[in-house]
N, C-alpha and C positions, 0 to 999 in steps of 0.2 A: 756410494753415501756413508758418511760416518756418524756415529752417535752424536757427539758435540766436539767440534774442532779444538776448542779450549782444553778438554779433557779426555783421557781414555775412557773406555767402557769400564765401569766397576767390575770387580771380580765376584759380586754376589748380586741376587736378584733385589732390586730396591724400588718395590711399589710406592712406598711412601714418598720417594723422592719423585717418582713418576706423577703422581696425582698432585703433588706440589708445583711441579714445573711444567707439565706439557702444554700448558697454554701459554708459556712465555715464548717471545721471539727467539728463534734459532735453536729451539729445543731438538728439532731435526733440521738440519743444515738445509737451506733452501726451500723449506717447507713452512706454512703457517697451519697449524691445527685449527680448524674451523669449530668442529663440534663433533659430538659422540653420534655413530649412526647405529650402533647396537653392540650385542655381545652375544657369545655362544659357547659351545664346547671347546672351540680351538682358541678364543681370545677376545679381546676387545677391539672394536673397528671404530675408526674415527675418520671424519672427512678432513682431507688436507688439501690446501692450494698451493700449488708451485708458485712462489713469489715472481720468479723471472716471466712467467708466460701467462699467469692467472688461471691455469688449468687445475680442475679438481681432480684429486685422486682418494683412494681409500686406503688407510693404513691399518693393518692388523697386528696389534701386539700379542704375541702369543703367550697363552698361560702356561707358566712353569711354576712348580710348587717349591723347588729347592735348587740348590747350586749343581747338586749331581745331575739332576733332570736337566738343568739349563745347559750343562756341558754336553750332555748327550744330544740335546737339540742343536746346539751349535755345530757339533760335528756333523749333523745331517742336513743343515740348512742349505749347505752349498749345492744340494741336489735340487733345490728350488730352480737353480739355473737351467736344469734340463726341462722343467716345464715352461720357463720363460722363454724358451726358443719356439714354442708352439704359438704361432699367430694366425687366429681365426676369429671371424666376426661373432661366433656364438661361444666364445670363451672370454671370460674377464682376463684382461692381460695382466701378467706380473712384470713389473717394472724394475723392482730393486729389493734388496733385503739388507738388514744391518742389525745393530744392537745398540740399545740406550738405556742407561741405567740397568744393565744386566738383563734386560728383556729383549729377546730376539724380536724383530717385526719384519713384515713384508710389506711393501708398497705395491698396490695394484690399482688398475684403472678402475674409473669411478663409473659404475653401471647403475646408479640410482639406488633408491631405497626399497622400492617395490619388489616383491619376490612372487613366484607362484604360490607359495605358501598364503601370503597375503591376499592374493587373487581368490585363492580357494575359500578363505575365511569370510570374504566378501559375499559369497554365494555360489551356486553351482554354474559350471561353465557350459556354453554350448558345444555340441560335438566339434563343430568346425573349429572353433577356438581353442578347444582342448588339443586337437590334433596339431593344429598350427604351433602352438607353443611347444608340444612334445617334439614335434619334428626338428624344430631349432635346438633343442636341448640334446636331443640325440645326436645331432650333426656336431655339436660341441664335444660330446663325449666320443664321438667317431674321430675327431681331430686328434684327441689324446691316443686312442688306440692305434691310430695310423702311426704314431711316433712311438709305440711300444710302451706307453704310459698307462697306468690305471687310476681312476679317480678314488673308488672305494667309499665313497658316501655321497652317491647321487640322491638327491631329495628334494622336494619343492623349495626348502628354505635355502637351498644353494644354487637355485636357478633365478637369476635377476631379470627382471622385465623393465625395459625402458623403451617407451614409444612401441614400435612394432618388432622390436628385437628382443629375443630371450638369449641371455649369456649365463654359461655355467661357470660358477666360482668355486672357491675354496678346494681347488684341486691341488695335490702335492703337499697338503697340510696335516692330514690325518696321520701319515707317517711320522711327521716331526714330532706331534705331541702324544703318540701312542704310548710312551713310556712313562708319562706324567699322570696316567689315569689307570685305575684297576678295572672299572666297569667297560663292558664292551661297548657301550654307547658312546664312549669317550676315546674309543681306539679306532677300530676299522669299522666304520659305517654306524648308522643309527638303527635300533632293533626292528622298527616297522619297515625299514627298506632293506634289511640285511640278507644277504644270500646265505643259505644253510652252511656251505663250506667254510665260511669265515669263523664258525664256531671253533674249527680245527685249525685256525690261523692259516688256512689256505685259501689263496683267491687269485683270480687273474681277470683279464678282460671280461669273461662270462659272468663274474660277480657284478660288474657294472651293468651288464645285460638283465640281470635278475632285477636290480634296482630300478632300471628304466620300465621293467614290466610293471612293478608296484607303482612307480609314477604315473605311467599311463592309466591304470586302473583308477587311481585316485582323481586324475584330471577328468576322466570321462564319467565316473560315478559319485564322486565327492567323499569317498571313505577310502581307507586302505584295505587290503584283501584279508589280512590277518590282524585281529585285535585281542586284547586280553587285560587282566587286571595286573599283571606284572611283566616286568622286562622278559623273564624267563619263559612265562607262558607264551608271549608272542613268538620268541625265538623257537620253541618247540613246534608251535603251529607251522613256521616256515620250514621246519625239516619234516613234518609228517602230515599236515593238513592239506586237503585238496581245495582249489579255489573254487569259491562259489561266486557266480555271476548273478546280477540282477536280471529280471525277465526282460528289461529293455535292451540288454546288451546285443549288440549286432554280431552275427557269426564271424565275420572278418576281424572284428576287434577282439571277440572270444579266442580266435584261433592264434592271433599275433601274442596276446598277453598270456595265454596258456604255454605257448613254447618259451617266452622269456622267463616264465616262473617254474620251470621244469626244476625238480629237486636235484638231479644230477646235471653238472655243469656241461657236460658233453651232449646233453640233449637240447640245450638251448642254441639260440644264434651264437657264433663264435665271436662276434664283435658288434659294436653299435652300428658299424656300416652295413651289416647285414639286416639289423632292424630297420634302418632307414630305407633300405631297398624293398623290404618286405611291407613296409608302410606304404609304398608307392610314392615317396616324396621326392621331389627334385633334389639332385645332389649339389646344386650351387650353393656357395657359401652364403650365409647370413639372410637370404631372401626369406621373406614371410610368406608362407603358403597357406592358402585357403583350401579345407577339405571339406567336402559335403558327400553324403549319400547320393549315389547317382539315381535320379528318379527313374522309375520303371517306364519303358516305353508304352505309351497308350495303345490299346488294341484299335487297329484301323479296320473298320467293316468293308464289306464289299462295296457299299455305296459310297464310301468315303472319297472325297475328293483329293486331288493333289495337293491343294492349297491346305487341307487340314493336316495332312502328312508333313508337309513342310513346316508347319507351325509347331509340331511336337518335337522339332530339332532344337538344340540348345543354341542360344543366341550368343555368338562370340563377343557381344557387347557385355554380357555378364561375366566374362572371365576376369578373375580377381588379379589385381595388380597388374593388368595388361599382358598376361599370359594367355595366348589364344588357345582355345580348346582344339585338341587334336581329334579329327576323324579317324574312326577306326577303318583300317583298309586291310586288305588281304595280304598276308605276310608273303613276300616274293620268294620263289624257289632259291634264289642266291642267298637270302637271309637264312633260310633253313640249312643250306648247305654249310653257311658259315658256322651256325650253331653247332651242327654235327661235327664239324672240324675241331671247334673249340672243345666239345665234350669228349671227343677222343683223346686229345692232347692232355686234357685235364686227368682223365683216366689213366694215361700212360704215365703221367707225372706221379700221380698218386701211387701207382704200382711200384714204381721205382723207389720213391721215398719211403714207403711203409717199411720195408726191411731195414733201411738205415735208422730210422726213428726207433725201431723196436731193438736194434743193436746199441744204440746210443742209450736209451732208457734203461735196459737190462744191465749193460756194461757199467753205467753210471751206477746203479743201485748195487751192483755186485761189488764194485770197486769200495764203495762206502762199507759195505758189510765186511769185506777183508780188512779194511782199515781199522775197523772197530773190533774185530775178532780178538787181537791181543788183550784189549781192555775187558772183554767179556771173560776171557779165559782167568785174567788177574782177579776179576771179581768173584768168580766161582771159587778160585784158590782161596781168596781171603775169607770167603764165607765159609769154607770147610775148615780152615785153620781156626776160625772164631769158634765153630762148633766144637772141634776138638779140644780147645783151651777150656770152653765151658764144661765139657764132659769130664776133663781132667779136674777141674776144680770141684764138680760134684764128687767125684770118685775120693779126692782128698779129704772133702768135708765128710763124707761118710766113714772113711777109714778113722779120721780123728774122733768122731762121735763114737765109733765102736771102741776105740782104746779107751776113751774117757769113761763109758760105762763099764769095760771090762776091768779096769783099774778099781 
C-alpha cells in the first residue's frame, strides 16, 4: 500500500496536510477513513473501510515529532513485518504499513472500540469473567513469545474486547516510537504495568509476564498493585515494594500473581505460555473459557443416601461453551512412567546445555571486554596526558608570577 499514488511521500512530517486531507477519497489508496477511534502514546487511530470488500480496519498513524525521529521510525518499521507473520485469534492482526504526508502508519484488523480498560471503568468484574479475559490475553501474548517476539506494553488499554473474544493489540509499536519520547511511559511500557528491569533498558519475555501479573491483579481486584503520586514513585515501588493482596484474594490467585510479579526476572514464569498452563486454561486458540472456584464437596454423613451423593456431583449440562467436565480419575501407571521418562530427559538436556550456555555467556562478555580494552587504555592515557598538561600550565603560571614579583 502506498501513501497516495499520484505523489510520493513528502520528505517531512506534515500533520497540517494530514488533518486537511485525511477524510478525502483516496487519501489511503483503497481505503475510506470513516472516523477517529482514539489516540494514545503511539499515535492516532482511525477506522477505515476497505472500498473493494467493505471490511473495516483500524489505521494507526504513528506520532513522530520531527524528521530525524521519522527517519529512525522508517528504518525500523519494516520490523512490523515480523509481527504480521503471527496469526492468532487473540491478537489484533497487522495487515499493512506505509507512509503518508511523511507520517508512518500501520493497518490493523478492526477489533472494536471496547477494551479491558473500558470494562474495568464500567465496574468490577466477576472472578470468572476476569479469568476468562485474562486467559485469552495471555494466550495472545503467548503467541508472540512462541515466535520469539516481546510486546513490552501489556495493559488493559491494549486488550480489545469484541463479543466473547479478547485480542491483544499495539504489539511491535513501542520499539518504533521509543526514540521519539524521553518519558519511560512513552517508550517501553507504561509505569503501572512496567517490569523493574525495563528501567535499565533490559527486558525479554519475562517482562511481559510481569505486566500480565499486574493485568490479572487489576482484573480481579479493580486496582493496580502499585500506585503513587508520580511516575517515579510507581516505578520505585515496582523495584522494591512487596505486593499487597486484598483479604478476599484466593490462594491460587495469590500464588500465580506473586510469581509473575517477582522482582528478579529469573524467578518469574519464563513466558506467557507457562502462565497459561499455571492458570489451568485450555490451550486451544481463541476459545472463551469460563473459570470458577470449584465448590467444596459436601460432607456426606453415614445415613446419607446414594441419591444425595449423586446430587452433589457437577452437572455436565452446566459446562460452559459445551466443554464437558472431566471426572478426576486415578493416574494410570503408564502415565506416571511417561512423566518419569520426560523428567529424566529434561534433566539430561538441562545438564548438557548448562555448560554450553555458561561458555557462550562468559565468552561473549569476555570478547566484548577485550574489544573495548584498547579504548579504555586510550581513555586512561588521554586522562593522564590532560592531567600532565594541566599541571604544566600551573607550574608555568607559578614561575611567571614568581618572576614578575621578583622583578
